C-alpha positions in Angstrom: 0.2 0.0 -0.1 1.2 3.5 -1.1 1.7 5.6 1.8 0.4 9.5 1.5 3.8 11.8 1.7 3.8 14.1 4.8 3.7 18.1 4.5 7.1 17.4 5.9 7.9 15.0 3.4 6.5 17.1 0.1 8.5 20.2 1.8 12.0 17.9 1.6 11.2 16.7 -2.0 9.9 20.6 -3.2 13.3 21.6 -1.7 15.6 19.1 -3.1 14.0 20.0 -6.9 14.2 23.4 -6.5 18.0 23.1 -5.1 18.8 20.9 -8.3 17.5 22.8 -10.7 19.1 26.0 -9.5 22.3 24.2 -9.5 21.5 23.2 -13.5 21.0 27.0 -14.2 23.6 27.7 -12.2 26.1 26.1 -14.3 24.9 28.3 -17.3 25.7 31.5 -15.5 29.2 32.6 -16.6 30.9 35.8 -16.7 31.0 35.6 -20.7 27.5 34.9 -21.2 25.7 38.2 -19.5 23.1 39.4 -22.1 21.5 42.1 -19.8 21.4 43.0 -16.5 19.1 45.6 -14.1 18.4 46.7 -10.4 15.3 46.4 -8.8 14.4 47.2 -4.9 12.2 48.2 -2.0 13.2 49.6 1.8 15.6 47.4 3.0 16.6 44.8 0.5 17.8 45.3 -3.7 17.7 42.7 -6.1 20.4 42.6 -8.7 19.4 40.5 -11.8 21.4 39.3 -14.7 20.1 37.3 -17.9 22.5 34.8 -19.2 22.5 33.2 -22.6 22.7 29.6 -23.0 23.1 28.9 -26.6 22.0 29.0 -30.0 18.4 27.9 -30.1 17.9 27.6 -26.1 16.3 30.5 -23.5 18.4 32.9 -22.1 18.1 32.5 -17.7 18.4 34.9 -15.2 19.9 35.0 -12.3 19.5 37.4 -9.4 21.1 38.0 -6.4 19.1 39.3 -3.1 20.4 41.8 -0.9 19.0 42.5 2.8 20.4 45.9 4.5 23.6 45.9 1.8 24.3 42.2 2.6 24.0 39.2 -0.4 21.6 36.6 1.7 20.4 34.2 -1.4 21.0 33.7 -5.1 17.3 33.1 -7.4 17.0 31.4 -10.6 14.5 31.0 -13.5 14.8 29.0 -16.3 14.0 32.3 -18.7 15.1 35.9 -19.4 13.0 37.6 -17.7 12.2 37.7 -13.8 9.1 39.1 -12.7 8.8 40.1 -9.4 7.1 42.1 -6.4 8.2 43.1 -3.0 5.6 43.3 -0.6 6.9 44.9 2.9 4.7 44.8 6.1 1.9 42.7 4.9 -1.4 43.3 6.1 -1.6 39.9 8.1 1.8 38.9 9.6 3.5 41.9 9.1 6.4 40.4 7.3 8.2 41.0 4.2 7.9 38.7 0.8 9.3 38.8 -2.3 6.9 37.1 -5.0 8.5 35.8 -8.2 8.3 33.9 -11.3 10.7 30.7 -10.4 10.1 29.5 -13.7 8.4 30.1 -17.0 5.8 28.5 -15.5 5.7 28.4 -12.0 5.3 31.3 -9.0 7.0 31.4 -5.5 6.5 33.5 -2.6 10.0 34.0 0.0 9.5 34.9 3.1 12.8 37.9 3.5 13.3 37.2 7.1 13.8 33.1 7.2 14.4 33.0 3.5 11.7 29.8 2.8 10.4 29.9 -0.5 6.5 28.7 -0.8 5.1 28.0 -4.0 2.3 29.1 -5.3 -0.1 26.6 -7.2 -2.9 26.6 -9.6 -5.5 24.9 -7.7 -6.7 23.6 -11.5 -3.5 22.2 -11.7 -2.6 24.4 -14.9 0.9 25.0 -15.8 0.3 29.0 -15.8 3.0 31.7 -17.4 3.5 34.7 -15.5 4.0 38.0 -16.7 3.9 40.4 -14.0 2.7 40.6 -10.0 0.7 43.7 -8.8 0.1 43.6 -4.9 -2.6 45.6 -3.1 -1.8 48.3 -0.7 -1.2 46.0 2.1 -0.2 42.6 0.0 -3.4 40.8 0.9 -4.4 40.6 -3.1 -2.1 40.0 -6.2 -3.3 40.6 -9.4 -1.0 38.8 -12.2 -1.4 39.0 -15.8 -0.8 35.5 -16.7 -1.9 32.6 -18.9 -2.4 28.7 -19.1 0.9 27.2 -21.7 -0.4 28.0 -24.5 -3.8 29.6 -23.6 -5.7 32.9 -23.6 -4.3 35.9 -21.3 -6.2 36.7 -18.6 -5.7 38.4 -15.2 -5.5 36.5 -12.1 -6.4 37.7 -8.6 -4.6 35.7 -6.0 -5.9 35.7 -1.7 -2.6 36.5 -0.4 -3.9 37.2 3.1 -1.7 33.8 4.3 1.7 34.1 2.5 2.3 30.8 2.9 -0.8 29.6 0.8 -2.2 31.7 -1.6 -5.5 31.2 -2.9 -6.7 31.7 -6.6 -10.0 33.4 -6.7 -12.6 32.5 -9.8 -12.4 35.3 -11.4 -10.5 35.7 -14.0 -11.1 38.5 -16.6 -9.9 37.1 -20.3 -7.8 40.2 -21.6 -6.9 39.2 -25.1 -8.5 43.4 -25.6 -5.9 44.6 -23.3 -2.9 43.0 -25.2 0.2 43.5 -22.1 2.4 42.6 -24.8 2.1 44.9 -27.1 0.8 48.0 -24.8 3.5 50.6 -25.1 2.2 51.4 -21.2 0.3 49.5 -17.9 -0.7 50.7 -15.0 -2.2 48.9 -12.2 -3.9 51.0 -10.0 -5.7 49.6 -6.5 -8.4 51.2 -5.0 -8.2 49.6 -1.4 -7.9 45.9 -1.2 -11.3 45.2 -3.1 -10.5 46.5 -6.5 -8.3 47.9 -9.2 -8.4 49.9 -12.4 -5.7 49.2 -15.1 -5.1 51.1 -17.9 -3.5 49.8 -21.1 -1.9 52.5 -23.7 -1.0 51.4 -27.6 0.2 53.1 -30.4 -2.5 53.7 -32.8 -2.0 54.1 -36.7 -4.6 56.6 -37.5 -5.0 56.1 -41.6 -6.4 52.3 -40.7 -7.7 53.2 -37.3 -5.8 50.3 -35.5 -3.2 49.9 -33.3 0.1 49.5 -35.3 0.5 45.8 -34.1 -3.4 44.8 -35.7 -2.0 46.0 -39.1 -2.7 43.2 -41.6 0.2 42.2 -43.8 -0.6 44.0 -46.4 -1.5 47.1 -44.2 1.8 47.0 -42.9 3.3 47.2 -46.3 1.1 50.4 -46.9 2.2 52.1 -44.0 5.9 51.4 -45.0 5.5 53.3 -48.1 3.6 56.2 -46.6 5.9 56.7 -43.8 9.2 56.3 -46.4 7.7 59.7 -47.8 6.7 61.5 -44.4 8.3 64.0 -42.5 9.1 63.5 -39.3 6.1 66.2 -38.2 3.7 64.0 -40.5 4.9 60.8 -39.2 3.7 62.1 -35.7 0.8 63.6 -37.0 0.0 59.9 -37.9 0.4 58.2 -35.7 -1.1 58.5 -32.0 -1.9 56.7 -29.0 -5.2 54.7 -27.6 -5.9 54.1 -24.2 -8.3 51.1 -22.6 -9.3 51.0 -19.0 -10.7 47.8 -17.1 -12.1 48.1 -13.6 -12.2 44.8 -11.4 -14.2 44.6 -8.2 -13.8 41.5 -5.6 -17.1 39.7 -5.3 
């Protein structure tokens, strides 16, 4: 008879799996493979992120060094080039500090910045979720993330984060195909308290076709290229503007 794993055994298994993957990614991160780097921080904490090329036909990977009060305390890894993350300080429920980040292309994690213990953010529907970014509410008890199942439709997923050790996804997905965060020239998430937020997205718009520039057909792109070849900078700016869309969400 198969004996179910205890919670301690499960955590140990996941920790070993994480460490093995991190060692594999670490072996790909050499000083000559740095593609780009950036810094992100809040309060006592700072992240130094590097993207490393891994070879022809393979994804770049990311390595992030976490500093607390100026001291390097942990190195984090992701098997993809970007490193979506958000700091949550003085969490509304327990007063703790957390870093929420995409630990892999299809996995998110909450890291306790005091104990440095990581907690997986899992989807109750057992979907592999591709994370785009994280936007915590003012006191950190809610998180909204534009994300999608592997090969699926981009949606806004809202997570109850009142217990940072166990995030709970709310069944209020918002399909945002029309809010294509990949093609937006800017996006802004603004929380209105803990129960509602607004998303504002701005796109480049091609006035002669009355379309977003990313929505032009191949034929329209060719025609637009011919038109712009003959335009002065002033004429170009007059024919290319922006469109702004708004979306509001309220917790049910």
